[in-house]
C-alpha positions in Angstrom: 158.9 88.8 180.8 159.1 91.6 178.2 156.5 94.0 179.5 156.8 96.3 176.6 156.3 93.5 174.1 153.2 92.4 176.0 151.6 95.8 176.1 152.3 96.3 172.4 150.4 93.2 171.6 147.4 94.5 173.6 147.6 97.9 171.8 147.8 96.2 168.4 144.7 94.1 169.3 142.8 97.4 169.6 144.6 99.4 166.9 145.0 96.7 164.3 148.3 95.2 163.2 148.9 97.9 160.6 147.9 101.0 162.6 147.5 104.3 160.8 150.4 106.5 161.8 150.3 110.3 162.4 152.5 113.4 162.3 152.0 114.5 165.9 153.2 118.0 165.0 149.7 118.5 163.5 147.9 116.9 166.5 146.7 119.1 169.3 148.0 118.8 172.8 145.5 118.1 175.6 145.1 117.4 179.3 143.0 114.5 180.6 142.1 113.2 184.0 141.8 109.6 185.2 139.2 109.3 187.9 137.8 106.4 190.0 134.3 105.3 189.5 134.4 102.7 192.2 135.9 102.3 195.7 139.0 100.0 196.1 142.8 99.9 196.1 144.8 101.5 193.3 147.4 99.3 191.6 149.1 99.2 188.2 150.7 102.6 187.9 154.1 101.4 186.5 152.5 99.8 183.5 150.3 102.8 182.4 153.2 105.0 181.4 154.7 102.1 179.4 151.3 101.8 177.5 151.3 105.4 176.5 155.0 105.3 175.5 154.4 102.2 173.3 151.3 103.6 171.7 153.2 106.7 170.8 156.0 104.6 169.4 153.5 102.7 167.2 151.6 105.7 165.9 154.0 108.7 165.8 155.9 109.2 162.6 158.0 112.0 164.2 159.6 112.2 167.6 157.2 114.1 170.0 157.8 114.5 173.7 156.5 111.6 175.7 153.1 111.7 177.3 153.3 113.0 180.8 151.4 111.4 183.7 151.1 113.2 187.0 149.8 110.7 189.6 147.8 112.0 192.5 147.6 108.6 194.2 150.1 105.9 195.0 149.7 102.1 194.3 148.2 100.7 197.5 146.2 103.8 198.3 142.5 103.5 199.0 140.4 105.2 196.4 136.8 106.4 196.3 134.3 107.3 193.6 135.2 110.6 192.0 138.8 110.6 193.2 141.4 112.2 190.9 144.0 109.5 190.2 146.2 111.1 187.5 146.5 113.9 185.1 147.7 113.0 181.6 149.2 115.5 179.1 150.2 114.8 175.5 149.0 114.6 172.0 145.2 114.0 171.8 145.2 111.1 169.4 147.9 109.2 171.3 145.9 109.6 174.6 142.7 108.6 173.0 144.1 105.6 171.2 145.7 104.4 174.5 142.7 105.2 176.7 140.7 101.9 176.7 143.7 99.6 177.0 145.2 101.7 179.8 141.9 101.8 181.8 141.3 98.1 181.3 144.7 97.2 182.7 144.5 99.7 185.6 141.0 98.3 186.4 142.1 94.7 186.3 145.2 95.1 188.5 143.3 97.3 190.9 140.5 94.8 191.2 143.0 92.1 192.2 144.7 94.4 194.8 141.3 95.3 196.2 140.2 91.7 196.5 143.5 90.7 198.0 143.3 93.3 200.7 139.8 92.1 201.5 141.0 88.5 201.7 144.0 89.3 203.8 141.8 91.3 206.2 139.7 88.1 206.8 142.7 86.6 208.6 142.6 89.4 211.1 145.6 90.0 213.3 148.1 87.4 212.1 149.1 84.8 214.6 152.8 85.0 215.5 153.6 82.0 213.5 151.7 83.0 210.3 153.6 84.5 207.4 150.9 85.5 204.9 148.3 84.7 202.3 149.8 83.3 199.0 148.5 83.4 195.5 148.6 80.5 193.1 149.2 79.8 189.4 145.5 79.8 188.7 145.2 82.9 186.6 144.9 84.2 183.0 147.5 83.1 180.5 149.7 86.1 179.6 148.5 88.1 182.6 150.2 86.3 185.5 153.0 88.9 186.0 150.4 91.7 186.3 148.1 89.6 188.5 150.9 88.9 190.9 151.8 92.6 191.1 148.2 93.3 192.1 148.4 90.6 194.8 151.6 92.2 196.2 150.0 95.7 196.3 147.0 94.3 198.1 149.1 92.8 200.9 149.3 89.2 199.6 152.4 87.1 199.0 153.5 85.7 195.6 154.0 81.9 195.6 155.7 81.5 192.3 155.4 83.1 188.8 155.5 79.7 187.1 157.1 76.3 187.0 160.4 77.8 186.2 160.9 79.5 189.5 159.5 77.0 192.0 159.2 73.2 191.9 155.9 71.7 193.2 155.4 67.9 193.3 151.6 67.6 192.9 149.3 64.6 193.1 149.5 63.9 189.4 153.4 63.9 189.6 153.1 61.3 192.4 150.7 59.2 190.5 152.9 59.3 187.3 156.0 58.4 189.3 154.2 55.6 191.2 154.8 56.8 194.8 155.8 59.8 196.9 159.4 58.5 197.2 159.7 58.0 193.5 158.4 61.4 192.7 160.9 63.0 195.2 163.7 60.9 193.7 162.9 62.3 190.2 163.2 65.9 191.4 166.1 65.3 193.7 168.3 63.6 191.2 167.5 66.0 188.4 167.6 69.4 190.1 169.0 69.0 193.6 167.0 72.1 194.6 164.3 72.8 197.1 160.9 71.5 196.1 157.5 71.6 197.7 155.2 68.6 197.8 151.4 68.4 197.9 149.8 65.9 200.4 146.1 65.2 200.8 146.1 63.1 204.0 148.0 62.6 207.2 149.3 59.3 205.9 150.9 61.1 202.9 152.4 63.7 205.3 153.9 61.0 207.4 155.4 59.4 204.3 157.0 62.7 203.2 158.4 63.3 206.7 159.8 59.7 206.8 161.6 60.3 203.5 163.3 63.4 205.1 164.2 65.4 202.0 161.4 67.8 201.3 160.7 70.5 204.0 158.1 72.6 202.2 154.7 70.8 202.4 151.4 71.9 200.9 148.4 70.5 203.0 145.7 70.3 200.4 141.9 70.3 201.0 142.2 69.5 204.7 139.7 70.7 207.3 140.9 72.7 210.3 141.0 69.7 212.6 143.1 67.7 210.2 145.3 70.8 209.6 145.9 71.2 213.3 146.9 67.6 213.6 149.2 67.9 210.6 150.9 71.0 212.0 151.4 69.2 215.4 153.1 66.3 213.7 155.4 68.5 211.6 156.3 70.7 214.5 157.1 67.7 216.7 159.6 66.6 214.1 160.9 70.1 213.6 162.9 69.7 210.4 163.4 67.4 207.5 165.8 64.7 208.7 168.0 64.6 205.6 168.4 68.3 205.0 167.9 69.8 208.5 165.6 72.4 207.1 162.6 73.4 209.3 159.2 72.4 207.9 157.2 75.1 206.1 153.5 74.3 205.9 151.0 75.8 203.5 147.2 75.2 203.7 145.7 75.0 200.2 142.4 74.2 198.6 140.7 76.9 200.7 137.2 77.7 199.6 134.7 79.2 202.1 136.7 78.3 205.2 137.3 80.9 208.0 140.8 82.1 207.1 141.4 83.2 210.7 140.6 79.7 212.0 142.9 78.2 209.4 145.8 80.6 210.2 145.3 79.7 213.9 146.0 76.0 213.2 149.7 77.0 213.0 150.3 76.8 209.3 152.9 79.2 207.9 150.9 80.2 204.9 147.4 79.9 203.4 147.2 79.8 199.6 144.1 80.7 197.6 143.3 81.5 193.9 140.3 83.6 195.0 142.4 86.8 195.3 142.8 86.8 191.5 139.9 84.7 190.2 137.1 86.2 192.3 138.0 89.9 192.1 134.9 92.1 191.7 134.8 94.8 189.0 136.4 98.2 189.6 135.9 101.0 187.1 137.8 104.1 186.0 137.3 106.8 183.4 139.5 109.2 181.5 138.1 112.6 180.3 139.8 115.4 178.4 139.5 118.5 180.5 141.3 121.1 178.4 143.2 121.6 175.2 146.7 123.0 175.6 
């Protein structure tokens, strides 16, 4: 994804698509501080500098020095109300025109990181067999890359960015193909790459394992007792018979279940959209502290 092109779109949404350009030589230099107004986990630093650079490129008729950002906190750091996060130095109008878009993005990614950290903590000490909490593709169009960055900062694991970098055979694919075997055939003949398949019952799990080609299995909307039975059956077989690859099991469709109990069933992963879609608000502000 072209991050610079994406942030330019956001800036132009705010500035208008024919922004009024300025001679920065006549614009005063200033220093501003970004501070936290909430408690949480900071995330999004790499994108904020890009925003200021792109805004300057859109507005400046001349070639001023780039806006400088001196960060006082790292991505992944815990932050508290009033904490100084960064000092920004540059031309006043560039800083002021970028302010809201930059704070919006920093807030959004930090919200996701904060919520992810809280979600992962609900698992407690990971069982020896557990590999982590995965995100999903349930997010905001155009924001997936930034959302997944926030998940990583918060301690979660990215599942896939989109259909292009991971193949998942879902219930609708199975219905459209006519059967589990037919749905696997369609993927196998076309791509010959690893795919994951969604099953919603122990019977469907048995059918996938009998086929022997797919080793990554998503156990969807199963209670803990059913998950434990599914894990037992898969571990007894050990690996997909036609590829020899060990089964990787993911519990999905998790709503209000106890994540620690689900991890204890022996699944390799738990996936949930809640890390992104249920993130509570987090607020920051930016104030000019002195003219230079």
